[in-house]
N, C-alpha and C positions, 0 to 999 in steps of 0.2 A: 168629441163626445163618443164617437165610434170606438176610439181606443179605450175609453173608460168602460163602455159596454162589453167590449171584448175581454178586458182585464177582469171585470166583475164575473163574467162567465167562466173564465179560466180559474179564478180563485174559488168559485163555487165547486167546480169540477174537482180541483185539487183537495179542497177541504172535505168534500163528501167522500172522495176516494180514500183519503187518510182515515176517515171515520169507519168506513167499511172494512179497511184492512185491519184496524184495531179490533173491530167486531169479530173478524175471522180469527185473530190471535186469541181473543177471549174464548171463542168456541173451541179452539185447539186445546187451550189450557183446561177448560172444564171437561172436555172429552177425554183428555189424558188423565185427569184426576178420576173421572168415572171409571175408566179402564183400570187404573191402578187399584182403586177400591174393590172393584169386582174381582180382579185377578189375585189380589193378596188377601182378601177377606179382612182388610183393615177395619178395626173397630169391633172385631168379634169378641175380644176379651177372653176370659177364662171359661165362659159358659159354653163355648163350642158352637154358638150360633153364628151365622154368617152375616154380620152387620154390614160388611162391605157390599154385599149383594143388595141390601136394602137401600144403602146410601147412593150407589152408583146411578140408578135411574134419575134420582133427584138432581144429581150434579149435571147430568146430560140435559135434562129439561131446563135447568137454570141457564146453562150455556146457550141453548137454542133460543130461549126467551130473550136473553140479552141481545143476541145477534139480530133477532127479528125487530126488536125495539130500535136498534141502531139503524137497521135498513129502512124502517118506516120513516125515520127522520132524515136519513142521508139520501135516499133515492130521489125524492122530490128536488133536493138541492142539485143533484147531478143532472136531472132532467132540465131544471131551470138554467143551469150553466150551459148546457148544450144549446138550449133555445136562445140564450143571450149571445152566444158566439155566432150563431147563425142568423141573428136579428129576426127571430120569429115574433109575430105580434102577441101571441099568448104568453110569451116569456116575461113580459113586464109585470103582469098581475101576479104570476107565480113567483117572480123574483122579489116583489114587494112582500108577499106573505113569508117567503123563506128568509128574507132579510130581517123581518120582525122576529121570527123564531130564532135567528142567529144571535139576537141581542142578549138572550139568556145564557149563552155559552161564553162565559168569561174566561180569558180576556180576548182571545183571537176571534172568536165568533162575534163578540160585541163590536170589535173594530170592523169586521167584515159586514156586519149588519148595518152599522152606521154608514159605511161607504156605499153599500148597496142602496140604502134609502136615499142618500144624497144623489147618486147617479140616476136612479130610476124616477125620481121626481123632477128631474130637469126637463124643461119643455122640449129641448132638442132630442133628448133620449126618447121621449114619448113620440115625437115626430118620426124618428128613425124606425122605431119598433112598430108603430102603427102602419107605416108604409110597407113594412116587411122587406124593404130593400135598403141597401147602403146608399146614402146620398153621395153625390159626387164630391170629391175633395175640392174645396175652393182653391183657386190659383192664388199664389202670393205674388205681390208685385205686379208691375205692368207686364202684360203679355200681348201676344199678337191678337188682333181683333178676330172674333169668330166670323166665319163666312156665313152669310144669310142665304137661305135656300130660295 
């Protein structure tokens, strides 16, 4: 179960990092379009007015709003992923909330959400995360008897 918790944390980190990177690309695209409209006066037409200067701020604001929305959704998943990798007690509840939200992001987010809910509702996962430490790995097969103190 420790491996499942670690994998879930890593997947959350990767998924949120990809989302943030996409958000930054969107910001660059909208910022580039705003700069293009402002520099060229695109949309001015024959009237001589500078339509590009009117449109440019709106393009920049739209880009910033999109990035902020992506960050509001992605940063908690990133935080939950780091907490799961480090077996922090608070990461279970945050991970469950994030997994439920992932269900709406079809198809990859849905798979990640289902996997996250399955992992986080396991009794052993609860025990590992509530203790805040990694349980010792059980020995397989017969081993030497432990010396008593």
